[in-house]
C-alpha positions as a Markdown table, in Angstrom:
| # | Residue | x | y | z |
|---|---|---|---|---|
| 1 | Met | 105.2 | 180.8 | 178.2 |
| 2 | Arg | 106.1 | 182.3 | 174.8 |
| 3 | Lys | 108.8 | 184.4 | 176.4 |
| 4 | Ile | 110.3 | 181.4 | 178.0 |
| 5 | Lys | 110.5 | 179.5 | 174.7 |
| 6 | Tyr | 112.0 | 182.6 | 173.0 |
| 7 | Val | 114.7 | 183.0 | 175.7 |
| 8 | Leu | 115.5 | 179.3 | 175.6 |
| 9 | Cys | 115.8 | 179.4 | 171.8 |
| 10 | Val | 118.1 | 182.5 | 171.9 |
| 11 | Leu | 120.3 | 180.9 | 174.6 |
| 12 | Ala | 120.5 | 177.6 | 172.6 |
| 13 | Ile | 121.7 | 179.4 | 169.4 |
| 14 | Ser | 123.9 | 182.1 | 170.9 |
| 15 | Pro | 127.0 | 179.8 | 171.4 |
| 16 | Leu | 127.1 | 179.3 | 167.7 |
| 17 | Phe | 127.7 | 183.0 | 167.2 |
| 18 | Leu | 130.4 | 183.1 | 169.9 |
| 19 | Phe | 132.6 | 180.6 | 168.1 |
| 20 | Ala | 132.0 | 181.9 | 164.6 |
| 21 | Gln | 135.2 | 183.5 | 163.2 |
| 22 | Pro | 136.0 | 184.7 | 159.7 |
| 23 | Ala | 137.9 | 182.3 | 157.6 |
| 24 | Pro | 141.6 | 183.1 | 157.1 |
| 25 | Glu | 142.4 | 184.7 | 153.8 |
| 26 | Ile | 144.1 | 182.2 | 151.6 |
| 27 | Pro | 145.6 | 183.9 | 148.5 |
| 28 | Asp | 144.1 | 182.8 | 145.2 |
| 29 | Gly | 147.2 | 182.3 | 143.0 |
| 30 | Gly | 150.3 | 184.3 | 142.8 |
| 31 | Val | 151.2 | 188.0 | 142.2 |
| 32 | Val | 153.2 | 189.4 | 139.3 |
| 33 | Ser | 154.6 | 192.9 | 139.9 |
| 34 | Gly | 157.0 | 195.3 | 138.4 |
| 35 | Lys | 157.7 | 198.9 | 137.4 |
| 36 | Val | 157.5 | 200.6 | 134.0 |
| 37 | Tyr | 159.5 | 203.7 | 133.2 |
| 38 | Asp | 160.5 | 205.8 | 130.2 |
| 39 | Ala | 163.9 | 204.7 | 128.9 |
| 40 | Glu | 165.0 | 208.2 | 127.9 |
| 41 | Thr | 163.8 | 210.3 | 130.8 |
| 42 | Asn | 163.7 | 207.6 | 133.6 |
| 43 | Leu | 160.3 | 208.9 | 134.6 |
| 44 | Pro | 157.5 | 206.4 | 135.5 |
| 45 | Val | 154.9 | 205.7 | 132.8 |
| 46 | Glu | 151.4 | 206.0 | 134.1 |
| 47 | Tyr | 148.5 | 203.9 | 132.8 |
| 48 | Ala | 150.6 | 201.6 | 130.7 |
| 49 | Asn | 148.8 | 198.3 | 129.8 |
| 50 | Ile | 150.2 | 195.0 | 130.9 |
| 51 | Ala | 148.8 | 191.8 | 129.4 |
| 52 | Leu | 149.8 | 188.4 | 130.8 |
| 53 | Tyr | 149.8 | 185.4 | 128.4 |
| 54 | Arg | 150.2 | 181.7 | 129.2 |
| 55 | Leu | 152.9 | 179.7 | 127.5 |
| 56 | Pro | 153.0 | 177.7 | 125.3 |
| 57 | Asp | 149.6 | 178.5 | 123.7 |
| 58 | Ser | 149.7 | 182.3 | 124.2 |
| 59 | Thr | 146.3 | 182.6 | 125.6 |
| 60 | Leu | 145.5 | 185.9 | 127.4 |
| 61 | Val | 145.2 | 185.2 | 131.1 |
| 62 | Thr | 144.8 | 188.6 | 132.7 |
| 63 | Gly | 146.2 | 192.1 | 132.7 |
| 64 | Gly | 146.5 | 195.4 | 134.5 |
| 65 | Ile | 147.7 | 199.0 | 134.3 |
| 66 | Thr | 150.4 | 200.9 | 136.0 |
| 67 | Asp | 149.7 | 203.5 | 138.7 |
| 68 | Met | 151.1 | 207.0 | 139.0 |
| 69 | Gln | 154.5 | 205.7 | 140.1 |
| 70 | Gly | 154.7 | 203.2 | 137.2 |
| 71 | Asp | 154.1 | 200.2 | 139.5 |
| 72 | Phe | 151.8 | 197.4 | 138.7 |
| 73 | Lys | 150.5 | 194.2 | 140.5 |
| 74 | Ile | 148.6 | 191.5 | 138.8 |
| 75 | Arg | 146.9 | 189.3 | 141.4 |
| 76 | Lys | 145.3 | 185.9 | 141.3 |
| 77 | Val | 147.7 | 184.4 | 138.8 |
| 78 | Asp | 147.6 | 180.6 | 138.6 |
| 79 | Ala | 150.8 | 178.6 | 138.7 |
| 80 | Gly | 152.5 | 178.3 | 135.3 |
| 81 | Thr | 154.9 | 180.0 | 132.9 |
| 82 | Tyr | 153.9 | 183.3 | 131.3 |
| 83 | Tyr | 155.1 | 186.2 | 129.2 |
| 84 | Ala | 153.9 | 189.8 | 129.4 |
| 85 | Thr | 153.5 | 192.5 | 126.9 |
| 86 | Ile | 153.7 | 196.1 | 128.0 |
| 87 | Lys | 152.1 | 198.8 | 125.8 |
| 88 | Phe | 151.5 | 202.5 | 125.9 |
| 89 | Ile | 150.6 | 205.1 | 123.3 |
| 90 | Gly | 153.7 | 206.7 | 121.8 |
| 91 | Tyr | 156.0 | 203.9 | 123.0 |
| 92 | Asp | 157.3 | 200.7 | 121.4 |
| 93 | Glu | 155.8 | 197.4 | 122.7 |
| 94 | Phe | 158.0 | 195.6 | 125.3 |
| 95 | Val | 157.8 | 191.8 | 125.8 |
| 96 | Lys | 159.0 | 190.3 | 129.0 |
| 97 | Gln | 159.6 | 186.5 | 128.7 |
| 98 | Gly | 160.1 | 183.8 | 131.4 |
| 99 | Ile | 157.7 | 184.8 | 134.1 |
| 100 | Val | 157.2 | 181.8 | 136.4 |
| 101 | Val | 154.6 | 181.5 | 139.1 |
| 102 | Ser | 154.6 | 178.3 | 141.1 |
| 103 | Asp | 153.2 | 176.9 | 144.4 |
| 104 | Asp | 156.6 | 177.7 | 146.0 |
| 105 | Val | 157.1 | 181.1 | 144.5 |
| 106 | Arg | 153.8 | 183.0 | 144.8 |
| 107 | Gln | 155.2 | 186.5 | 144.2 |
| 108 | Thr | 157.2 | 187.2 | 141.1 |
| 109 | Asp | 158.8 | 190.6 | 140.5 |
| 110 | Val | 159.7 | 191.2 | 136.9 |
| 111 | Gly | 161.8 | 194.2 | 137.8 |
| 112 | Gln | 162.1 | 197.5 | 136.0 |
| 113 | Ile | 160.8 | 197.6 | 132.4 |
| 114 | Pro | 162.0 | 200.4 | 130.2 |
| 115 | Leu | 159.7 | 201.6 | 127.4 |
| 116 | Lys | 161.4 | 203.3 | 124.4 |
| 117 | Pro | 159.5 | 206.2 | 122.8 |
| 118 | Ala | 158.3 | 205.3 | 119.3 |
| 119 | Ser | 159.3 | 207.6 | 116.5 |
| 120 | Gln | 158.2 | 207.7 | 112.9 |
| 121 | Asn | 159.9 | 209.9 | 110.3 |
| 122 | Leu | 157.6 | 211.6 | 107.8 |
| 123 | Ser | 159.0 | 212.4 | 104.3 |
| 124 | Gln | 156.7 | 215.4 | 103.8 |
| 125 | Leu | 154.1 | 217.2 | 105.8 |
| 126 | Asp | 151.5 | 219.5 | 104.2 |
| 127 | Val | 149.4 | 221.7 | 106.3 |
| 128 | Val | 146.2 | 222.7 | 104.6 |
| 129 | Ala | 143.7 | 225.0 | 106.2 |
| 130 | Asp | 140.4 | 226.6 | 105.0 |
| 131 | Arg | 138.7 | 229.6 | 106.3 |
| 132 | Gln | 135.3 | 229.1 | 107.7 |
| 133 | Gln | 132.4 | 230.0 | 105.5 |
| 134 | Ile | 130.4 | 231.7 | 108.3 |
| 135 | Ile | 131.9 | 233.1 | 111.5 |
| 136 | Tyr | 129.6 | 234.0 | 114.3 |
| 137 | Lys | 130.7 | 236.9 | 116.5 |
| 138 | Ile | 129.0 | 238.4 | 119.5 |
| 139 | Asp | 127.4 | 241.3 | 117.6 |
| 140 | Arg | 127.4 | 240.1 | 114.0 |
| 141 | Lys | 127.7 | 237.2 | 111.5 |
| 142 | Val | 130.6 | 237.4 | 109.1 |
| 143 | Ile | 130.2 | 235.6 | 105.8 |
| 144 | Asn | 133.3 | 234.8 | 103.8 |
| 145 | Pro | 132.3 | 234.7 | 100.1 |
| 146 | Ser | 135.5 | 233.2 | 98.8 |
| 147 | Gln | 134.6 | 229.9 | 100.5 |
| 148 | Phe | 131.3 | 229.5 | 98.6 |
| 149 | Ile | 131.5 | 227.3 | 95.5 |
| 150 | Ala | 129.1 | 229.5 | 93.6 |
| 151 | Ala | 131.3 | 232.6 | 94.2 |
| 152 | Gln | 134.4 | 230.8 | 92.8 |
């Protein structure tokens, strides 16, 4: 009797599994993409930081980094008007204005973004080095007495 109830229960529920299908993927928001490269060498800049800010209040929305080819994609961006800042160590910051994501235009390509290397001129550079007080070698310990304050 138990087996009959079990079989009937399985047969009653099985049609539910036959008609179950995964829900279609609906994109959450838009995609902002582009490419970052060095303005002097035209080589891609890896791991540059991209920050996306909402206009007009300049709140940080999201961000991302570039891959090995200098490409980036920022997903799940809500509809609106944005600007992006692109930064990397040793380069000047680049600001891209007028990025628009709407219900009609879900994918926005900001194009190629050149980063200029940052340079800073120094008036004078002094290199100062001190010898170590104690140097450990494989077979001995060398003590430099000129580095001790008491010896001076």
